[in-house]
ROMIKE-963551 format. One record per residue (C-alpha): residue in three letters; x, y, z. Coordinates in pm, whole numbers. Example, Ala and Ser with C-alpha at 12.3 -4.5 7.8 and 13.67 -1.06 7.14 Angstrom:
> code, east, north, up
> ALA, 1230, -450, 780
> SER, 1367, -106, 714
// end
This chain:
> code, east, north, up
> MET, 0, 0, 0
> ALA, 279, 239, 92
> ALA, 466, 158, -231
> GLN, 156, 238, -434
> LYS, 117, 573, -255
> ILE, 478, 658, -320
> ASN, 447, 579, -689
> GLU, 138, 796, -716
> ALA, 318, 1080, -538
> LEU, 615, 1044, -773
> GLU, 384, 1069, -1072
> HIS, 245, 1397, -941
> ILE, 597, 1527, -878
> ALA, 699, 1434, -1234
> LYS, 399, 1622, -1368
> ALA, 487, 1923, -1152
> GLU, 841, 1923, -1288
> LYS, 708, 1924, -1644
> TYR, 492, 2226, -1563
> LEU, 798, 2407, -1433
> LYS, 1011, 2342, -1739
> THR, 1045, 2605, -2009
> GLY, 1136, 2572, -2374
> PHE, 1127, 2736, -2713
> LEU, 748, 2742, -2720
> LYS, 700, 2781, -2345
> TRP, 881, 3077, -2195
> LYS, 725, 3084, -1849
> PRO, 675, 2803, -1596
> ASP, 317, 2711, -1512
> TYR, 339, 2771, -1138
> ASP, -29, 2715, -1058
> SER, -43, 2372, -1221
> ALA, 290, 2273, -1063
> ALA, 169, 2379, -720
> THR, -145, 2170, -764
> GLU, 63, 1863, -852
> TYR, 296, 1915, -556
> GLY, -10, 1940, -334
> LYS, -138, 1609, -467
> ALA, 206, 1455, -412
> GLU, 203, 1569, -51
> ALA, -140, 1417, 1
> GLU, -22, 1081, -134
> MET, 311, 1067, 47
> PRO, 321, 854, 366
> TYR, 387, 1061, 676
> GLY, 737, 935, 750
> LEU, 875, 1001, 401
> THR, 953, 1370, 399
> PRO, 1195, 1459, 116
> TYR, 929, 1529, -141
> ILE, 717, 1708, 114
> TRP, 1014, 1936, 164
> CYS, 1029, 1990, -211
> TYR, 671, 2103, -186
> ILE, 751, 2333, 106
> CYS, 1045, 2468, -90
> PHE, 824, 2537, -389
> MET, 556, 2704, -180
> SER, 817, 2923, -12
> THR, 958, 3049, -341
> VAL, 645, 3114, -543
> PRO, 496, 3448, -436
> ASP, 124, 3487, -381
> SER, 45, 3121, -445
> SER, -317, 3032, -379
> VAL, -241, 2673, -280
> PRO, -246, 2636, 102
> LEU, 53, 2490, 283
> THR, -86, 2207, 493
> VAL, 242, 2081, 639
> SER, 364, 2266, 948
> VAL, 739, 2316, 917
> GLN, 778, 2377, 1289
> GLU, 590, 2057, 1378
> MET, 803, 1851, 1141
> GLN, 1118, 1996, 1303
> ARG, 1312, 1976, 981
> LEU, 1381, 2345, 934
> PRO, 1749, 2312, 834
> GLU, 1655, 2066, 559
> ALA, 1377, 2293, 437
> VAL, 1610, 2592, 430
> GLN, 1871, 2400, 232
> LEU, 1610, 2315, -30
> ILE, 1496, 2675, -48
> GLU, 1857, 2786, -99
> LYS, 1892, 2536, -384
> ALA, 1571, 2664, -536
> SER, 1703, 3019, -506
> MET, 2016, 2925, -699
> MET, 1801, 2769, -970
> TYR, 1593, 3086, -996
> LEU, 1912, 3289, -1034
> GLU, 2040, 3058, -1306
> ASN, 1706, 3081, -1486
> GLY, 1710, 3462, -1480
> THR, 1449, 3531, -1211
> PRO, 1658, 3700, -937
> ASP, 1359, 3869, -771
> THR, 1204, 3532, -695
> ALA, 1540, 3406, -574
> ALA, 1570, 3694, -329
> ILE, 1212, 3643, -205
> ALA, 1293, 3276, -147
> LEU, 1599, 3365, 61
> GLU, 1402, 3614, 266
> ARG, 1132, 3360, 344
> ALA, 1393, 3104, 436
> GLY, 1541, 3360, 675
> LYS, 1203, 3408, 839
> LEU, 1162, 3032, 877
> ILE, 1496, 2981, 1051
> GLU, 1530, 3311, 1239
> ASN, 1415, 3185, 1580
> VAL, 1600, 2855, 1550
> SER, 1928, 2966, 1397
> PRO, 1978, 3345, 1389
> GLU, 2326, 3295, 1242
> LYS, 2181, 3120, 938
> ALA, 1906, 3380, 909
> VAL, 2168, 3656, 895
> GLN, 2345, 3475, 611
> LEU, 2018, 3434, 419
> TYR, 1918, 3797, 463
> GLN, 2261, 3911, 348
> GLN, 2237, 3687, 42
> ALA, 1893, 3829, -37
> ALA, 2029, 4182, 4
> SER, 2312, 4105, -237
> VAL, 2068, 3978, -500
> PHE, 1844, 4283, -463
> GLU, 2144, 4516, -477
> ASN, 2270, 4354, -797
> GLU, 1927, 4419, -947
> GLU, 1947, 4781, -826
> ARG, 1647, 4730, -601
> LEU, 1815, 4919, -321
> ARG, 1516, 4968, -94
> GLN, 1456, 4594, -80
> ALA, 1828, 4540, -23
> LEU, 1816, 4784, 269
> GLU, 1524, 4599, 424
> MET, 1725, 4275, 418
> LEU, 2039, 4442, 552
> GLY, 1836, 4600, 831
> LYS, 1709, 4259, 940
> ALA, 2062, 4121, 935
> SER, 2201, 4414, 1136
> ARG, 1938, 4380, 1408
> LEU, 1997, 4006, 1440
> LEU, 2371, 4064, 1468
> VAL, 2318, 4317, 1746
> ARG, 2075, 4083, 1921
> GLY, 2334, 3806, 1905
> ARG, 2610, 4041, 2032
> ARG, 2807, 3991, 1712
> LEU, 2901, 4355, 1733
> ASP, 3201, 4360, 1498
> GLU, 2984, 4223, 1219
> ALA, 2698, 4452, 1318
> ALA, 2923, 4757, 1279
> LEU, 3012, 4652, 924
> SER, 2650, 4577, 837
> LEU, 2536, 4917, 963
> GLN, 2810, 5088, 762
> LYS, 2681, 4909, 452
> GLU, 2328, 5027, 527
> LYS, 2439, 5385, 578
> SER, 2636, 5388, 253
> ILE, 2329, 5281, 54
> TYR, 2102, 5528, 233
> LYS, 2352, 5800, 145
> GLU, 2355, 5679, -215
> ILE, 1978, 5717, -244
> GLU, 2000, 6051, -58
> ASN, 1792, 5942, 240
> TYR, 1998, 6155, 474
> PRO, 1774, 6153, 788
> THR, 1801, 5774, 801
> CYS, 2178, 5808, 767
> TYR, 2169, 6007, 1091
> LYS, 1980, 5725, 1267
> LYS, 2225, 5466, 1138
> THR, 2508, 5680, 1271
> ILE, 2349, 5670, 1618
> ALA, 2321, 5292, 1593
> GLN, 2683, 5268, 1480
> VAL, 2808, 5478, 1770
> LEU, 2617, 5266, 2022
> VAL, 2761, 4949, 1871
> HIS, 3116, 5088, 1877
> LEU, 3084, 5201, 2239
> HIS, 2956, 4858, 2339
> ARG, 3268, 4725, 2166
> ASN, 3467, 4960, 2394
> ASP, 3601, 5132, 2084
> TYR, 3567, 5503, 2152
> VAL, 3801, 5592, 1865
> ALA, 3579, 5414, 1611
> ALA, 3268, 5582, 1754
> GLU, 3428, 5925, 1734
> ARG, 3551, 5860, 1381
> CYS, 3201, 5750, 1281
> VAL, 3057, 6084, 1393
> ARG, 3340, 6281, 1235
> GLU, 3290, 6106, 900
> SER, 2917, 6175, 915
> TYR, 2982, 6550, 905
> SER, 3006, 6503, 527
> ILE, 2639, 6392, 513
> PRO, 2424, 6692, 419
> GLY, 2241, 6835, 719
> PHE, 2407, 6617, 982
> ASN, 2621, 6890, 1134
> GLY, 2382, 7101, 1336
> SER, 2111, 6834, 1357
> GLU, 1974, 6713, 1691
> ASP, 2123, 6373, 1612
> CYS, 2470, 6526, 1583
> ALA, 2431, 6731, 1901
> ALA, 2312, 6427, 2099
> LEU, 2600, 6213, 1974
> GLU, 2855, 6479, 2066
> GLN, 2711, 6493, 2418
> LEU, 2714, 6114, 2437
> LEU, 3078, 6092, 2333
> GLU, 3174, 6369, 2573
> GLY, 3005, 6193, 2865
> TYR, 3159, 5859, 2771
> ASP, 3507, 6011, 2736
> GLN, 3477, 6182, 3076
> GLN, 3335, 5863, 3231
> ASP, 3023, 6056, 3329
> GLN, 2752, 5791, 3357
> ASP, 2483, 6047, 3437
> GLN, 2541, 6238, 3115
> VAL, 2554, 5918, 2909
> SER, 2230, 5788, 3062
> GLU, 2061, 6124, 3012
> VAL, 2144, 6124, 2641
> CYS, 2045, 5761, 2592
> ASN, 1707, 5830, 2750
> LEU, 1625, 6098, 2494
> PRO, 1332, 6010, 2262
> LEU, 1585, 6016, 1978
> PHE, 1742, 5704, 2128
> LYS, 1451, 5540, 2310
> TYR, 1230, 5519, 2001
> MET, 1485, 5351, 1777
> ASP, 1443, 4985, 1685
> ASN, 1434, 4785, 2008
> ASP, 1772, 4622, 1956
> TYR, 1943, 4961, 1928
> ALA, 1738, 5123, 2204
> LYS, 1853, 4844, 2438
> LEU, 2214, 4922, 2351
> GLY, 2158, 5278, 2468
> LEU, 1981, 5181, 2789
> THR, 2254, 4933, 2883
> LEU, 2554, 5149, 2792
> VAL, 2799, 5179, 3081
> VAL, 3104, 5403, 3074
> PRO, 3450, 5256, 3149
> GLY, 3533, 5233, 3516
> GLY, 3172, 5240, 3628
> GLY, 3129, 5615, 3581
> ILE, 3124, 5912, 3814
> LYS, 2845, 6120, 3953
> LYS, 2802, 6480, 3856
> LYS, 2894, 6724, 4133
> SER, 2618, 6949, 4256
> PRO, 2682, 7327, 4218
> ASN, 2691, 7373, 4598
> ALA, 2941, 7094, 4642
> THR, 3162, 7241, 4374
> GLN, 3149, 7583, 4539
> ASP, 3228, 7437, 4880
> LYS, 3522, 7249, 4736
> THR, 3658, 7572, 4586
> ARG, 3629, 7760, 4915
> GLY, 3783, 7477, 5114
> PRO, 3654, 7311, 5432
> ALA, 3480, 7536, 5684
> THR, 3630, 7563, 6033
> VAL, 3426, 7668, 6335
> GLY, 3551, 7996, 6474
> SER, 3794, 8050, 6187
> HIS, 3915, 8389, 6071
> ALA, 3716, 8344, 5749
> ASP, 3394, 8311, 5949
> GLU, 3477, 8624, 6147
> GLU, 3527, 8821, 5828
> GLU, 3203, 8689, 5686
> ASP, 3013, 8790, 6003
> GLU, 3177, 9132, 5999
> TYR, 3040, 9211, 5655
> SER, 2716, 9013, 5679
> GLY, 2517, 9331, 5711
> GLY, 2674, 9489, 5407
> LEU, 2948, 9748, 5360
> CYS, 2732, 10041, 5462
// end
């Protein structure tokens, strides 16, 4: 009985593959008919035999806006790495066949599938998708993929890689003249560099951003200068005050957390109150001292 089911499933898969083939008289694959055949193959396949089911999952993940429902739960099958590998292979085939947009969409969906299980793999998939989009000059889509990769890198404390990813984002935003977002990426970069304990890199990042139109004199620039000053002087109060500004608190959560958890080297110092500073300048008071006598003498004024 099982052998018969397998043979029937294989027949449906063979039909699906024919629908996907192109030739001299058939320029575009027949996705709808192929999806129907893969669905029939899944229905025929015994539960324990998963490879062709994963082919179906792969197909469903790469064909945008397909109307055929996905009845197999990838999470329940617990075969995510295998599914992602198949999607990557499908993506390569789409690239070879001249459909890079579909390839990039496949990589993005694979990233979403694996993100909670293997963030490292998801980062790789998002970066691959970004590269495909960038090669096709679809820069906004490339930026979306790079943004996902950067946030995952920060979340995983892979800060060296996060700094490079953010620099890539900022370069593209500058290329498309989206300068306000460049400012926000500069803030994220500085936070990442300071968490790496690299003050020099953070300062250089701000200095280089002066070349971005409108940055010098913006509230972003002013806040970053205050942040760097407080960090350099080991003034935790000033650093915390800057990082609690709406400019920082309402960033993407991963970057906002970097600001809220930023600690200056050495644990920081407390700001001196004005009275304490004045007292320190005057020196310690002594009961019955000559200074007190002079102060009492002129307490009523000179007249």
